[in-house]
C-alpha positions as CSV (number, residue, x, y, z in Angstrom):
1,M,7.4,-25.0,56.3
2,Y,6.7,-21.8,58.1
3,R,4.8,-22.1,61.4
4,T,1.2,-21.2,61.6
5,S,-0.1,-18.2,63.5
6,A,-1.1,-20.4,66.4
7,A,2.5,-20.7,67.4
8,L,2.6,-16.9,67.8
9,L,0.4,-17.2,70.8
10,L,3.0,-18.9,72.9
11,P,3.9,-16.5,75.8
12,L,7.6,-17.4,75.5
13,L,7.6,-16.1,71.9
14,F,6.0,-12.9,72.9
15,L,8.7,-12.4,75.5
16,L,11.4,-13.2,73.0
17,A,10.0,-10.9,70.3
18,G,9.4,-8.0,72.7
19,C,12.6,-8.1,74.7
20,G,15.0,-10.0,72.6
21,H,18.0,-7.8,73.0
22,D,20.8,-8.2,75.5
23,D,19.6,-6.9,78.9
24,S,23.2,-6.7,80.4
25,R,23.8,-3.1,81.3
26,P,27.0,-1.3,82.3
27,D,27.4,0.8,85.4
28,L,26.9,4.4,84.4
29,S,27.4,5.8,87.8
30,G,30.7,7.4,86.7
31,I,29.2,9.0,83.7
32,A,27.9,12.5,84.3
33,D,24.5,13.5,82.9
34,P,25.0,15.5,79.7
35,E,23.2,18.8,79.8
36,I,20.6,18.6,77.0
37,H,18.3,21.4,76.1
38,I,16.4,21.1,72.9
39,E,16.5,24.5,71.2
40,R,13.4,25.4,69.3
41,F,14.5,26.5,65.9
42,D,11.1,25.6,64.6
43,T,9.5,28.3,66.8
44,A,12.1,30.9,66.0
45,F,11.8,30.2,62.2
46,F,8.0,30.4,62.0
47,D,8.1,33.6,64.1
48,L,9.9,35.3,61.2
49,D,8.1,38.1,59.3
50,S,7.6,36.8,55.8
51,N,7.7,40.4,54.5
52,H,11.2,40.8,55.9
53,I,12.6,37.3,55.4
54,K,16.2,38.4,54.5
55,E,16.7,40.4,57.7
56,G,15.0,37.7,59.7
57,L,17.2,35.0,58.4
58,Y,20.3,36.9,59.2
59,R,19.1,37.4,62.8
60,L,18.3,33.7,62.9
61,D,21.7,32.8,61.7
62,Q,23.2,34.8,64.6
63,E,21.1,32.8,67.0
64,Y,21.7,29.4,65.3
65,P,25.0,29.9,63.5
66,D,25.7,26.2,63.0
67,F,22.2,25.3,61.8
68,T,20.5,28.1,59.8
69,G,22.7,27.7,56.8
70,D,22.3,23.9,56.8
71,F,18.5,24.3,57.1
72,V,18.2,26.7,54.2
73,G,20.8,25.2,52.0
74,N,20.5,21.5,52.6
75,I,17.1,20.8,54.2
76,L,15.1,23.3,52.2
77,G,17.5,22.9,49.2
78,A,17.3,26.7,48.7
79,G,21.0,27.3,48.1
80,P,23.6,29.2,50.2
81,L,22.5,31.9,52.6
82,S,24.3,35.0,51.3
83,D,23.7,38.6,50.3
84,T,23.4,37.6,46.7
85,S,21.2,34.6,47.0
86,M,17.7,36.0,46.4
87,L,16.6,32.4,45.4
88,A,17.4,31.3,49.0
89,F,15.4,34.1,50.5
90,E,12.3,33.6,48.2
91,A,12.3,29.9,48.5
92,T,12.5,30.1,52.3
93,R,9.7,32.7,52.4
94,Q,7.5,30.4,50.3
95,F,8.2,27.5,52.6
96,L,7.4,29.5,55.7
97,I,4.1,30.6,54.3
98,S,3.0,27.2,52.9
99,Y,4.0,25.3,56.0
100,L,2.3,27.5,58.6
101,P,-0.6,25.0,58.8
102,I,1.9,22.1,59.4
103,R,3.5,24.2,62.2
104,D,0.1,24.9,63.7
105,S,-0.8,21.2,63.7
106,L,2.5,20.3,65.4
107,K,2.6,23.2,67.9
108,S,0.3,21.6,70.5
109,K,1.7,18.1,69.9
110,Y,5.3,19.3,70.7
111,Q,4.7,22.2,72.9
112,R,7.1,20.8,75.4
113,L,10.0,18.4,74.8
114,G,11.3,17.8,78.3
115,W,10.4,14.1,78.0
116,L,12.6,13.8,74.9
117,E,15.5,15.6,76.6
118,Q,15.4,13.0,79.3
119,E,15.4,10.2,76.8
120,L,18.3,11.7,74.8
121,Q,20.2,12.3,78.0
122,Q,20.2,8.6,78.9
123,G,21.3,7.7,75.4
124,F,24.1,10.2,75.4
125,R,25.3,8.7,78.7
126,Y,25.5,5.3,77.1
127,I,27.4,6.8,74.1
128,K,29.9,8.5,76.5
129,Y,30.4,5.2,78.3
130,Y,30.9,3.0,75.2
131,F,32.6,5.6,73.0
132,P,34.4,8.1,75.2
133,R,36.4,9.5,72.4
134,Y,33.3,10.4,70.4
135,T,32.4,14.1,70.5
136,L,28.7,14.4,71.2
137,P,26.7,17.1,69.4
138,Q,27.1,20.5,71.0
139,R,23.4,21.4,70.5
140,V,20.1,19.6,69.9
141,V,17.8,21.5,67.7
142,A,14.1,20.9,66.7
143,F,13.0,22.1,63.3
144,I,10.1,21.7,60.9
145,G,11.2,20.9,57.4
146,P,9.6,19.6,54.2
147,M,7.5,16.5,54.5
148,D,10.1,14.6,52.5
149,G,12.9,16.1,54.6
150,P,15.0,14.2,57.2
151,G,13.5,13.2,60.6
152,V,17.0,13.3,62.1
153,A,20.1,15.0,60.9
154,V,23.6,15.0,62.4
155,T,25.4,18.2,61.3
156,T,28.9,19.4,62.2
157,N,27.9,20.5,65.7
158,D,24.2,19.7,66.0
159,L,21.7,16.9,66.4
160,A,18.7,18.2,64.5
161,I,15.2,16.7,64.8
162,G,12.6,17.2,62.1
163,L,9.3,17.2,63.9
164,Q,7.4,17.0,60.6
165,S,8.5,13.3,60.5
166,Y,6.7,12.6,63.8
167,A,3.3,14.2,63.2
168,G,1.5,10.9,64.0
169,K,0.5,8.0,61.7
170,N,-3.0,9.5,61.2
171,F,-1.7,13.0,60.3
172,S,-3.9,14.3,57.5
173,F,-1.0,14.6,54.9
174,Y,0.0,11.0,55.3
175,L,-3.5,9.9,54.5
176,T,-3.7,11.8,51.2
177,G,-2.7,10.2,47.9
178,K,0.5,12.2,47.7
179,G,1.3,11.3,51.3
180,Q,0.7,7.6,50.7
181,D,2.9,7.7,47.5
182,M,5.6,9.3,49.6
183,Y,5.1,7.2,52.8
184,P,3.0,4.1,52.5
185,G,1.2,3.0,55.7
186,Y,3.9,0.5,56.7
187,I,6.3,3.5,56.9
188,S,4.1,6.3,58.2
189,R,2.9,4.1,61.1
190,R,6.3,4.8,62.6
191,F,5.9,8.6,62.4
192,E,5.1,8.7,66.1
193,P,6.9,10.5,69.0
194,E,8.1,7.3,70.6
195,Y,10.4,6.7,67.5
196,I,12.3,10.0,67.9
197,D,14.9,8.8,70.5
198,A,15.6,5.6,68.6
199,N,16.1,7.4,65.3
200,C,18.4,9.9,67.0
201,M,20.5,7.1,68.5
202,S,20.6,5.3,65.1
203,A,21.8,8.5,63.4
204,L,24.5,9.0,66.0
205,A,25.6,5.4,65.7
206,E,26.1,5.9,62.0
207,D,28.0,9.1,62.7
208,I,30.3,7.1,64.9
209,F,30.6,4.2,62.5
210,P,29.7,5.4,59.0
211,D,27.6,3.0,56.9
212,S,29.9,1.0,54.6
213,S,27.3,-1.4,53.2
214,D,27.0,0.0,49.7
215,G,28.3,-2.3,47.0
216,R,28.9,-5.2,49.4
217,P,27.4,-8.7,49.0
218,L,24.1,-9.5,50.6
219,I,25.3,-11.3,53.7
220,E,27.7,-8.4,54.5
221,E,25.0,-5.8,54.1
222,M,22.7,-7.9,56.3
223,I,25.3,-8.0,59.1
224,I,26.1,-4.3,58.8
225,K,22.5,-3.3,59.0
226,G,21.8,-5.8,61.8
227,R,24.8,-4.6,63.7
228,Y,23.4,-1.1,63.9
229,W,20.2,-2.6,65.4
230,W,22.3,-4.5,67.9
231,L,24.2,-1.3,68.8
232,A,20.9,0.7,69.2
233,A,19.8,-1.9,71.8
234,K,23.0,-1.2,73.7
235,L,22.3,2.5,73.7
236,M,18.6,2.1,74.5
237,P,18.3,-1.0,76.7
238,D,14.8,-0.2,77.7
239,A,13.4,0.2,74.2
240,P,11.3,-2.7,72.8
241,D,12.3,-4.4,69.6
242,S,9.3,-2.9,67.8
243,I,10.9,0.6,68.3
244,L,14.5,-0.5,67.5
245,T,13.6,-2.4,64.3
246,G,10.5,-0.6,63.2
247,Y,8.7,-3.9,62.8
248,S,5.2,-4.4,64.1
249,Q,4.8,-6.7,67.1
250,A,3.1,-9.3,64.9
251,Q,6.1,-9.2,62.5
252,L,8.5,-9.7,65.4
253,N,6.4,-12.6,66.7
254,W,6.5,-14.2,63.3
255,C,10.3,-13.8,63.0
256,A,10.8,-15.3,66.4
257,A,8.6,-18.3,65.6
258,N,10.2,-18.9,62.2
259,E,13.9,-18.1,62.6
260,G,15.1,-21.5,61.4
261,E,12.7,-21.4,58.4
262,I,13.8,-17.9,57.5
263,W,17.5,-18.8,57.5
264,G,16.7,-22.0,55.5
265,Y,14.9,-19.9,52.9
266,F,18.0,-17.8,52.5
267,L,20.3,-20.8,52.1
268,Q,18.0,-22.6,49.6
269,N,16.8,-19.7,47.5
270,T,19.4,-16.9,47.7
271,D,23.0,-16.5,46.9
272,L,24.3,-14.9,50.1
273,Y,27.1,-13.2,48.2
274,T,25.0,-11.7,45.4
275,I,25.4,-8.0,44.7
276,D,22.2,-7.9,42.5
277,P,20.5,-4.6,43.5
278,D,17.0,-6.0,43.1
279,I,17.7,-8.9,45.4
280,L,19.4,-6.6,47.9
281,K,16.4,-4.3,47.9
282,N,14.0,-7.1,48.6
283,Y,15.9,-8.3,51.7
284,I,17.4,-5.0,52.9
285,G,14.9,-2.3,51.7
286,E,11.6,-1.1,53.1
287,G,8.5,-3.0,52.2
288,P,5.2,-4.3,53.6
289,K,6.6,-7.8,53.4
290,T,9.5,-9.8,51.9
291,L,8.8,-11.1,48.5
292,G,9.0,-14.9,48.4
293,M,8.1,-15.2,52.1
294,P,4.6,-15.4,53.7
295,D,2.5,-12.3,54.2
296,P,3.3,-12.0,57.9
297,S,7.0,-11.5,57.1
298,P,8.3,-7.9,57.4
299,G,10.3,-6.0,54.8
300,N,14.0,-5.5,55.5
301,I,14.1,-9.0,57.0
302,G,17.8,-9.2,56.0
303,A,18.6,-6.7,58.8
304,W,16.8,-8.9,61.3
305,V,18.7,-12.0,60.3
306,G,21.9,-10.0,60.3
307,R,21.3,-8.9,63.9
308,Q,20.6,-12.6,64.9
309,I,24.0,-13.5,63.4
310,V,25.7,-10.6,65.4
311,R,24.0,-11.8,68.6
312,K,25.3,-15.3,67.9
313,Y,28.8,-14.0,67.4
314,I,28.7,-12.0,70.6
315,E,27.4,-15.1,72.4
316,E,30.5,-16.9,71.3
317,H,32.8,-13.8,71.9
318,P,31.4,-12.3,75.1
319,Q,34.5,-10.3,75.9
320,L,34.1,-8.0,72.8
321,R,33.3,-4.4,73.5
322,P,30.8,-2.6,71.2
323,V,33.7,-0.5,69.7
324,E,35.5,-3.7,68.8
325,L,32.5,-5.5,67.4
326,M,31.6,-2.5,65.1
327,R,35.1,-2.6,63.6
328,I,35.2,-6.3,62.7
329,P,34.7,-7.0,59.0
330,P,31.1,-8.3,58.5
331,R,32.3,-11.4,56.6
332,A,34.5,-12.3,59.5
333,I,31.5,-12.1,61.8
334,F,29.5,-14.4,59.5
335,E,32.4,-16.9,59.1
336,G,33.3,-16.7,62.7
337,C,30.0,-17.7,64.3
338,R,28.0,-20.9,64.1
339,Y,24.6,-19.5,63.2
340,K,22.3,-22.5,62.7
341,P,18.9,-21.6,64.1
342,R,16.3,-24.3,64.4
């Protein structure tokens, strides 16, 4: 039986839910501060003259040679930026004109990004400490793309941040019918500035260790997804679990109070080695809750359980470095730890 909401009021549980990740921190004194300056591609792009878009894009490509082509071709989906690609020029022109109101709404919200540069700098230091062989992005670029475009993208040389994905949970578009169809409230509530750094660190973690969960059994996908959350906590030790996981605080409290019951539900009602896509989606995918569990449960609860398994494994193998843990087969992690929560 799942515990009642009264149990969620225990101060200890609030402490566990809010600060549940490992607080041990390495000595970064030997790691130099990376120089991070967020370049404002968004400003440069929307300053283009829509009547001379071709010439403007070529000038923009000289200023941002690693990103302009990706932006036009991949983010806008307008095709390659070339002399013969009139489709790319016209599609880009239409986007510029139609998204001017979005740019205007975001202009004051993100007029300065010095605070984000400081947050990214700290995360980059942890990446350099844990993964010294990884080549960090040469540039960090802010852009405004389509509302269904990426909030963070790691390109060949750039870390690109789509500000349209952080307009605020009450941004007018998200409250429209189209916006709710695209991003229900349980997703759009996370479209706030405080999630940018965490999303950047998650994207870089997946660049260092590409996601290999597709086609795997449920328990392996759970551990792979949970392992990324565990790694994000290593890169952002000051971040609360609500930012790292995307859960609400109430959902975190419920998970902390009912960990034994949650695991018992998996053992009694689910084949941990299933590859059924509908079952995987229920436990790994986004959702307002997990079907079959009480209403206070979060969606994507499989990732939370996976992270708990990873924590248990680390507790039993404290000598492991992050680079080593991320390379261990997920099934070996499951079979190699004694995860039996009460």
